[in-house]
N, C-alpha and C positions, 0 to 999 in steps of 0.2 A: 624555144620559149613556150610555144603553144603546147608542145608535147609535155613539158614539165607541168603545166597547168592541168592537163588531162590526167597526168600521172597522179598528182596530188588529189584531184577530184575523185579518182578511182579509189585511192586509199581512204579518203574521208567517207565515201559511200560504203566501203566495206566495213568500216568501223561503226557507222551509224545503222547499217541494215539490221543487225540483230536487235537493236533498240526499237527500231520501227516495227519489226516483226513481232517483238514481244508486246509492244503497245497495242498493235492491231489484234493480237490474240486475246489480250485482256479485255479490249473493247467488245470483242465477240462474246467472251464469257460474261461480261457485265450485261450485254443485251440478252443473252440466254437466261441469266438470272432473273431479269425483269419478266421474261416470258414464263419462267418457272413459277414465279409467285402470282402470275395471272391465271394459272390453271385452276379449274374448279377443285375444291377440296377432295372430292371423290374420284378425281382423275388420277388414280394411284400410279398406273403404268407409266404415263408421261412424266409425272413428278419424279418417280424413282429413276427413270432412264436419263432425264435431263440433269437431275441432281448429281447422279454418279459421274456423269461426263464432266460437269463443272468441278466436282471434288477432285477428280483425278488430274485435271489439267491446270487448275489455278494454283498460284503460289501464295495467295492471300489467305491467311489463317481466319480472318474475319469472314471472308466469303465461304470458306470451308465450313465454318460453324453454322452459318445461316442455312446452307443447303442440307447439311446433316440433320438439323432440327426439322427442316421441311420434310425430308424423307421419313424421319422417325414419326412425325405427325401423320403422314400418309399411311404408313403401315399400321399405326394405331387405329385409324378409322376403319381398317379392314380386319381388325382383330388379329393381325399377325404380330402378336405382342413380343415374341422372341426377336424378330427382326427389328421391331420398333426400339426395344431396349438396347440391342446391339448398336444401332446408330446413335442412340442417346448417349451411350457411354463414350463413343468416339467423339461426339460433340463436347462432352464433359472434359475429355483429355485436352482438347484444343483450348477450351475456355481456361482450364487450369494452367496450360502452357503460357498463354498470353496474360494470365493473371488479371482478367477483366471482371470486376465484381458483377456487372450487369449480366454478362454472358454466363458467368458461373452460377449466379442466382437462377437464371433461366434454365440452365442445364440441370441443376439440382431439383428445381421445381418440377421439371418434366419427368425425371426419374421417379420422384415421389408420387406423381400422378399415376405412373405405370405400376408401381408397387401397390398403390392403393387399389387399382383395378384388379390386381391379383390377390387382394385381401392380405397382403403382407404388411400389416399395419405398423409394426415396429420399424421396419426398414423405411417405410414411407415417412414416418415421423422423423427419423434420423436425417433423411435428405431434406426434409422441410426445414429442420433446424439449421442445416448448413446453408440453405437458401436464405433464411432470415438473417443469418450472420453477414452474408454478402450484401443484402439489401440495406442493412444499417450503414454500410460504407458509402452508399450513394448519397449525393447531395439532395436536399429537399427539392421535390419537383415531380412532374408527371410520371417519369420512369419509376421513381421510388414508390409513389402511391399505387401505380398499376401493379407492380410486382408484389407489394405488400397485400394488396387486395386479392390477388390470385393465390397467394400463400394462405390467407385466411379462408378463402373458399375451399381449398384443399384440406385444411385442418378441420373445417366444418364437415366435409364429406367423410373424413375418418371418424369423427365423433358420431355422425349419422349412421354409418355402417355398424358402429358398436352400440347402436340403440341409445346413445347418450344425446337425446334430442335437445335437451336444454343447453348443453355445451355447444352443440352444432348451431343452434339458433343464435347464440352469442357470437360465434365466429363468423357466421353469415352476415350478421349486422355490422361487425367490424370491417368485413370486406366491402359492404355497401358504403360505409363511411369513407373508406379510402378511395373508392371509385368516385364519390361525390367531390373529392378534393381535386380530381383531375380537371384541368382547364381545357385542354385540347382533346376533343373527342373524335373517334372514328367508328367505322362499322363494328370492328372487333370490340371496342370499348362499350358500345351500346349493347352488344350481345351479352357481354360479361356482366354489365350493370343489370340487365333484365334477369340474367341467371341468378344474381344475388337476391333479387326480389322474389323470384320463384322459389329459391331454396329456403328463404325465410318463411314464405307461405306454406311450403311443404312441411317444414319442421313444426310449424304451429299446428298443422293438421295432426301430426303424430303426437303432439302434446295435448291433443283433444281440446284445442281452442279454435273452433271453426270460424268464429267471427274475425279474429286476427288473421287467420289463414286467408280468408276471402279478401281482406283489405289489401294484402300484399300481392295476391294473385291478380287482382283487378288492376293494381298499379302496374304490374308487369305487362298486362294486356294493353294498357293505354299507350304504351311506348311503341311506336311503329318501327318495325324492323323487317323489311321485305327480304333481306339476305338470309335470315335464319328463321324461316317459318316453322321449322321442326319444333322449336321451343314452345310455340303456341300450342301444339298438340299436347305436350306434357303439362302445360299450365291448365288447359281445359280438362285434361284427364284428372288432375288433382282437384280441380273445382268440382267435378262430378262426385268425387269421394267426399268432399265437404258437404255436398247436398245429401248424399247417402247418410252421412253421420247425423245430419239434422232430421232424417226421415223423409226428405223430399225426393222420393225415388223416381217420380216421373220427370222432375227437372234434371236429375242425374242421367236418366235414360236419354232425354233430349240432347243434353250436352255431349254425351258419348256418341250418339248417332250423327251429330253434326261433324264430328271428327271423321267418322267412317265415310261420310258423303263427300268429303273434300277430295277432289280428284288428284291433288298433289300429295295426299297422305300415303306414305310408303315406308312406315317403320314397323317391321314385322314383330319385333319384341313388344312394342307398345300395343299393337293390334291384338296380340295374345292376351294381354292384361285387360284390354277393353272388352273383349269377348267374355272373359270371366266376370268382370264387374257388371256387364249387361245382364248376364244370366242370373246373377244374384239379385239385381234390382227387379228384374221381371218376376223372379220367384217371390219377392216381397209383396208385389202388387197382385199376385195370384194369376199372372199370365203364364200358364203352363206351356203353351205352344212356343212362345218366344224364349222361355227359360230353357226348354229342351233344344231349340234351334241353336242358341248361342253357346250352350254348354257343349253341344256336339262340335261346333266350330272351334271352340277352345281346345278340345281334345285332339281334333284333327290337325290344327295348326301346331300344337305342341309336338306331335309326332313328326311333323314336317321340319320343325326347327331342330329337333334332335338329329334327324337324318342329315340336315344341312350342316350341322356341326361335325358329323362324322366325315362328310365329304370334304369339309374345309381342312380337317386333320390330314386326310388322304392327300389332298392337293399340296399342303405344306410339306408333307413327307417327300412327295415327288419332286418338289422344288429343291429340297435339301439334296436329294440324289443328283439332280441336274447340276446344282452348284458344285457338288463334290466331283462329279465327272469332269466338269469344265476345268476345275483347278488341277485335276490329275493330268488332263491333256496338256497343260502348260508346263509340266515338269519334264526334266530330261529323262528320268527313269519311268517312262509312261507305262510300260507293260507291268513292271513290278508293282507300282502304286495302284494301277487299275485292279489287278487281281486282289491285292491286299484290301483296297477300298471296298470292292464288291463283297469280299469275304466278311469284312467287318460289318457291312450293312446287313448281310444275310444273318450273321450271328446276332447283331443288335436287334434286328427286326423280329427274329425268332424268339429271342429272350423277352422282348417287350410283349409279343403276342401271347406267349405262354404265361407271362406274369399277369397280364390283364385278364386272360382267360381264367387263371387260377383265382384271382381276386374276385372276378365276376361270379365264379362258381361258389366261392366262400360266402359271398353276400347272399346268393340265392339260397344256399343251405341254411344260413342264419334266418332268412325270411321264412323258409318252410318251418324252421324250428319254432319261430314265433307263432305261426298259424297253428301248429300242432299243440302248442301250450294253451292257445285260446280255447281248444276243444276240451281241456281239462279244467274242472272247477278249482278256484283258488281259495275259496272260503275255508275256514278252519273245520276240520273234522273233529267235532267235540267228543263223540263217543270214543274214538280211537285214542285221543289224547288223555281222556280221563282214566282210561283203562291202564295207563302206564304204571308200572310198579313204583311204589314210593321210594324204594331204596336207590333208584337211579337219580333222583333229585337231591343229591347231597347238599348242593349250595343253593337250592331253590326254596324260598321260604314263604311263598304266597299260599295262604290257606286254600284248601281245595274248593270250598264253596264260593270263595271270592273269585278264584280262577275260572270256575264254571260260569259265573255271572259275566265276567269280562269276555269270555269266549263267545257266549251267546250275544252279548252286546256288539262285539266286533263283527260277528256274522251279519247282524242287522245293519250295522254301519256300512259294510261293504255292499249289501243288497240295495240299500237306499242311495248309494253313490255319494255319500257325504264327504268322501275324500277329495271331491272336486272343489271344495271350499279353499280358495287361495290363502286365506288367513288362518287355516287350521294349524294348530300346534299340539304338542303332547298334553299340555295342561288343559286346553279346551276340550280335547277328546276325553280325557280322564274325568273331567267335570260332568260331561254328558253321560258317561257310563257309571256315575256315582262311585268312583274309586279315586285313587291317587296316582300321580304320574309314575311313582316308583313301581307299584304293582303292575300298572299297565305296560310299562317298558319291559318289565321282567317277563310277563306273559308273552308279549310279542317276541322277545328274544328267545324264549324257551320253545315256543311252538312254530315260529317262522324262521328262527336262526338269523334274524335281522334286527337292526335297531329301528327306532320309530320312523326316522326320515326315509330310510331305504324301503321300509314297508309301504309307506304312503306313496312314495315315488313309483314303486312297481305297480301298485294299484292304478295309479293315474295312467301309466304307460299302457298297461293291459287294457284299460277302458278305451283309450283313444285308438289303439290297434284294432280292437273289436269294432269300434264305430267305422273306421276306415274300411275294414274287411267286409262289413255287412251292409253299409250304406254308401252307395256309389258316389253321392255328391260330396262326401267327406274327402275323397281322393283329389278333389278340385280346390279345396280350401287352402288358403295361405297357411304356412307353418305357424305364423303368429296367432292365427285364429285357433288352430288345433291346440296350441300351447295353453291359451286362455280357457278353452273349453274343458280341458281336463284338470285345470287348477294351478297352472304355472303362471307367474306374473312376468317372466322373462323368456323371450324367444331363445336366447343363447343357452340359458339354463335347461330349458326343455330339450333342445337339440343335444346337449351334452349328456343328459340323463337318459334320453331315448337311446342313444348309441351305447351307453354303458349297460343298459338293461337288455337291449335286443342284439347288440353287436353290429348294427348298421345304422346309418344316418336316416332321419325322417324322410328325406328326399328319395333315398333308395327304396325304402319301404313303400312310399307313395307310387313310385314308378312301377314296381312289381304289382301292386294292387290295381293300378290303372290298366296294366297289361291283362290281368286276370278278368277285370270287368269287361274289357273290350272283347275278350274271347267269349265270354258268356253272352254278350250282346249280339255277336255275330252268329 
């Protein structure tokens, strides 16, 4: 009888053991998940290592989704965008598999944020639209309000990047309203609430409304958040620009210097911007020594950042090689795959190298072509044009004396740089030259082989290229300032026309000019 009891106990234990083991394993994974979410946001290595372990060993789709999102966020913070997107799409697949509106909204919103970072606006808006559809399926409450707020924030960022500051301001305010509906707050909520206030203030600055900007920036500063001090630096930096806009250059300098003196300040990209703004403010108050000091710091740090980006790319490529090698080692046909993999990497690397080298050379040749053109006068050669034989102008009906007057007037117009007037149009110029738009357009078409708009745009681009080439400080100015200086009202329009006229983007031209100025300086 005793033996039977023992026998049945053994059977029962053998049946229950896998259940106990599985429960124990899940408890271990749950504990590890708690640890994972306790890591500092910048502790990428431990987040990724722990997250991948949980993902590979858990049977819970909900847990898989959470750790994949955490890994994606960690990679995003280190600018490893390709890896971040990879894990975001894995999380999206799980969210869609379990058909959970909250998780689907979160996944779509994350992908939208990543596409926004890559300036793929259309894709970002598409995924934001999907996120909003899922959010509407949620019941009224904190989850719905938070997700709606985050979506409005991202929509505002897309509008802001497209220079539509009015629309951005409206979306940021919508986000703030949603955050204000949330009853239960936490550290992340406080951070996003402050971020909404900051974004509203920043958009008001770009709308040239400094008073409104300062109101929201000061509101953001009044909210204590010891966990996310970095946001304070951005708030103070924008405040300094508000002071600059008002002409309070010393107050702007004081605000920027307070950021640099903070021992915890360690945001290299913002430091670069602060150096540039300090140099401009010191220049405004006539402090040449500090203007030179911070201008040199700006140039030096910009070179360092470019070098850092190249190293990051090299590191990412090595990591990809390592991942490929490890995956090959796990296959049964190790030798064949290894040779093929190495061959493909060599071919791909070589192709990429030659392609980039070719593109770089093409850009450099276009830059040299622009500089060469700057050496040649662009003004009309009146004598040569007047000497054209009349029979060539079969469809050209402008009287010769009118043509000569227009050509002389245009030459003076170019010399006095009146093409920099952003409101200039063909009727305005015709009136100033005492002629009519038809004659003016015909003369420009005949002698420059361009229509009026192309003629004016090329004059503006030539002017700003000459300024950048001959005056070193122009190479340090923001593209928005350069656009305004030569007569464009839109940053994007300026960039598009600059590339159309020169063949290269303004940023590329500026980098070559900076390199040339540095060589002359040394």
